[in-house]
LOGUSE-72613 format. One line per 10 residues: their letters; for each residue x, y, z of C-alpha. Coordinates in nm, 4 decimals, decimal comma. Layout:
<rs>
a = X:Y:Z; ...
</rs>
This chain:
<rs>
xxxxxxxxxx = -0,4946:-1,3967:0,5537; -0,4911:-1,7051:0,3382; -0,1885:-1,8664:0,1825; -0,3846:-2,0432:-0,0870; -0,3680:-2,3915:0,0525; -0,6540:-2,3529:0,3065; -0,9769:-2,5306:0,2305; -1,1659:-2,4015:0,5302; -1,1230:-2,0621:0,6926; -1,3040:-1,8510:0,9502
xxxxxxxxxx = -1,2596:-1,4848:1,0132; -1,1480:-1,4490:1,3755; -1,2511:-1,1789:1,6169; -0,8920:-1,0561:1,6076; -0,9084:-1,0198:1,2285; -1,2428:-0,8415:1,2443; -1,1081:-0,6113:1,5163; -0,7990:-0,5225:1,3071; -1,0117:-0,4659:0,9994; -1,2129:-0,2116:1,1960
xxxxxxxxxx = -0,8968:-0,0483:1,3321; -0,7622:-0,0234:0,9828; -1,0609:0,1986:0,8993; -1,1049:0,4114:1,2103; -0,7545:0,4916:1,3308; -0,6270:0,8122:1,1670; -0,3005:0,6593:1,0459; -0,2018:0,9452:0,8220; -0,2594:1,2138:1,0868; -0,0643:1,0153:1,3478
xxxxxxxxxx = 0,2247:0,9628:1,1082; 0,2274:1,3375:1,0285; 0,2531:1,4053:1,4041; 0,5472:1,1682:1,4523; 0,7315:1,2166:1,1224; 0,9319:1,5284:1,2256; 1,0816:1,3238:1,5121; 1,1389:0,9971:1,3196; 1,4931:0,9113:1,1999; 1,5725:0,9829:0,8343
xxxxxxxxxx = 1,7651:0,7519:0,6085; 2,1317:0,8325:0,6052; 2,4356:0,6696:0,7618; 2,3710:0,3338:0,9302; 2,0750:0,1097:0,9038; 1,7776:0,2350:0,7098; 1,4834:0,2958:0,9477; 1,1658:0,0887:0,9111; 0,8624:0,2562:0,7606; 0,6981:0,4895:1,0097
xxxxxxxxxx = 0,3451:0,3670:0,9664; 0,4619:0,0031:1,0007; 0,6268:0,0820:1,3348; 0,3195:0,2810:1,4520; 0,0901:-0,0184:1,3672; 0,3259:-0,2472:1,5589; 0,3088:-0,0096:1,8583; -0,0738:-0,0211:1,8445; -0,0665:-0,4037:1,8258; 0,1368:-0,4020:2,1459
xxxxxxxxxx = -0,1206:-0,1861:2,3175; -0,4248:-0,3718:2,1944; -0,2938:-0,7165:2,2647; -0,0754:-0,6363:2,5662; 0,2497:-0,7522:2,4045; 0,5989:-0,6710:2,5282; 0,8698:-0,5941:2,2756; 1,0002:-0,9506:2,2470; 0,6387:-1,0834:2,2448; 0,5299:-0,8578:1,9583
xxxxxxxxxx = 0,8273:-0,9677:1,7469; 0,7405:-1,3325:1,8053; 0,3652:-1,2701:1,7461; 0,4407:-1,1044:1,4134; 0,6395:-1,4096:1,3019; 0,3684:-1,6370:1,4242; 0,0496:-1,4636:1,2901; -0,0237:-1,3851:0,9309; -0,3134:-1,1678:1,0431; -0,0852:-0,9450:1,2540
xxxxxxxxxx = 0,1770:-0,9265:0,9738; -0,0911:-0,8303:0,7198; -0,2137:-0,5485:0,9505; 0,1392:-0,4195:1,0067; 0,2251:-0,4450:0,6348; 0,5064:-0,6935:0,6772; 0,5900:-0,9325:0,3911; 0,8379:-1,1937:0,5152; 0,9381:-1,2645:0,1570; 1,0791:-0,9167:0,1325
xxxxxxxxxx = 1,1789:-0,8165:0,4877; 1,2132:-0,9529:0,8391; 0,9887:-0,8467:1,1263; 1,1493:-0,5508:1,3204; 1,3382:-0,6923:1,6137; 1,2542:-0,6143:1,9729; 1,5274:-0,3521:1,9984; 1,3847:-0,1587:1,7001; 1,0368:-0,1790:1,8573; 1,1752:-0,0593:2,1900
xxxxxxxxxx = 1,3596:0,2356:2,0287; 1,0348:0,3417:1,8519; 0,8446:0,3344:2,1823; 1,1238:0,5389:2,3445; 1,1000:0,7902:2,0587; 0,7285:0,8375:2,1273; 0,7994:0,8788:2,5015; 1,0883:1,1185:2,4466; 0,8741:1,3546:2,2349; 0,5646:1,3135:2,4565
xxxxxxxxxx = 0,3778:1,1496:2,1677; 0,2833:0,8515:2,3801; -0,0001:1,0396:2,5516; -0,1608:1,1267:2,2222; -0,1326:0,7727:2,0793; -0,2500:0,6257:2,4095; -0,5612:0,8496:2,4126; -0,6460:0,7619:2,0526; -0,5852:0,3888:2,1300; -0,8278:0,3958:2,4200
xxxxxxxxxx = -1,1004:0,5922:2,2388; -1,0826:0,3888:1,9138; -1,0591:0,0559:2,0975; -1,3643:0,1325:2,3071; -1,5692:0,2340:2,0046; -1,4707:-0,0658:1,7958; -1,5131:-0,3119:2,0839; -1,8628:-0,1732:2,1561; -1,9525:-0,2043:1,7860; -1,8228:-0,5575:1,7570
xxxxxxxxx = -1,9749:-0,6877:2,0760; -2,3034:-0,4976:2,1020; -2,3779:-0,3874:1,7492; -2,3859:-0,0438:1,5994; -2,7539:0,0166:1,6858; -2,6789:-0,0184:2,0648; -2,3932:0,2285:2,0500; -2,6262:0,5183:1,9860; -2,9021:0,4227:2,2272
</rs>
């Protein structure tokens, strides 16, 4: 993601990986699966957008980030923020407690197994495509 001041840029492997994941992960279907269990707006703090939290959860899995580390990485990396749909001009990054509560929600409703399986399958496919090329995937 460019801020407009860069003269030279290079698309990183991380950025290419996230672009592929944007296309192949069934975000809508996963959100439909989780939505009945996700908190609704009401009394107290308004919950973060479900898809945003799901994307942050996947970032944690793909890049092996603990709750505090993913919060810091999102503040540090424009590429990760763009993937998660976070605009620091409009909202802060979800704090580590919010991230932890989302993970616990997935665990409590046994949704972690489904997301973990999808994560592994999609990651393997995309990694193979990026490293070996699409033609080698089907040989």
